[in-house]
C-alpha positions in Angstrom: -10.5 8.4 8.2 -10.0 4.7 7.8 -6.8 2.7 8.1 -5.8 -0.4 6.0 -2.8 -2.5 6.9 -1.2 -4.4 4.1 1.6 -7.0 3.9 3.8 -6.3 0.9 5.9 -8.9 -0.9 8.8 -8.5 -3.3 10.4 -5.3 -1.9 14.2 -5.5 -1.6 15.4 -1.8 -1.4 14.4 1.8 -0.7 13.5 2.3 -4.4 10.9 -0.5 -4.0 9.5 1.3 -1.0 9.1 4.5 -3.1 7.4 2.6 -5.9 4.9 1.0 -3.5 4.3 4.3 -1.7 3.6 6.1 -5.0 1.3 3.3 -6.2 -0.7 3.5 -3.0 -0.9 7.3 -3.0 -2.2 7.2 -6.6 -5.4 5.5 -5.4 -8.2 8.1 -5.2 -9.1 8.7 -1.5 -5.7 7.7 -0.1 -4.3 10.6 2.0 -1.2 8.9 3.5 0.8 5.7 3.0 3.7 4.5 5.2 5.6 1.6 3.7 8.2 -0.2 5.7 10.8 -2.4 4.1 12.0 -4.2 7.2 8.5 -5.4 8.2 7.3 -5.8 4.5 4.2 -3.8 5.4 2.2 -0.7 4.6 -0.2 1.4 6.7 -2.6 3.3 4.4 -4.8 6.1 5.6 -7.9 6.9 3.5 -10.4 9.8 3.6 -13.2 7.4 4.2 -14.1 3.7 3.9 -14.9 4.0 0.2 -11.4 2.9 -0.7 -11.4 -0.9 -0.8 -8.5 -3.1 0.0 -8.8 -4.6 -3.5 -8.1 -1.1 -5.0 -4.9 -0.8 -2.9 -3.8 -4.4 -3.6 -4.4 -3.9 -7.4 -2.3 -0.7 -7.3 0.6 -2.5 -5.7 0.4 -5.5 -8.0 0.4 -3.2 -11.0 3.8 -1.9 -9.8 5.1 -5.5 -9.8 4.9 -6.3 -6.1 2.6 -8.6 -4.0 0.1 -7.4 -1.5 -2.5 -8.7 0.8 -4.6 -7.4 3.7 -2.6 -8.0 6.9 -4.3 -9.9 9.7 
């Protein structure tokens, strides 16, 4: 398993959290995604390291939110 931490922008409510969570879970190889509104972040667990940060970011952006790899 690999873990990717993201910073998420543009979320304002629990529905936003649901949209981002579903977007992340739709990426093949993602097994869990915990999105937190208060910290504007997401922790994504993947089966292996074949899921790229770009794939995750692209899925979030496609839903209308901003994302970047957290430092």
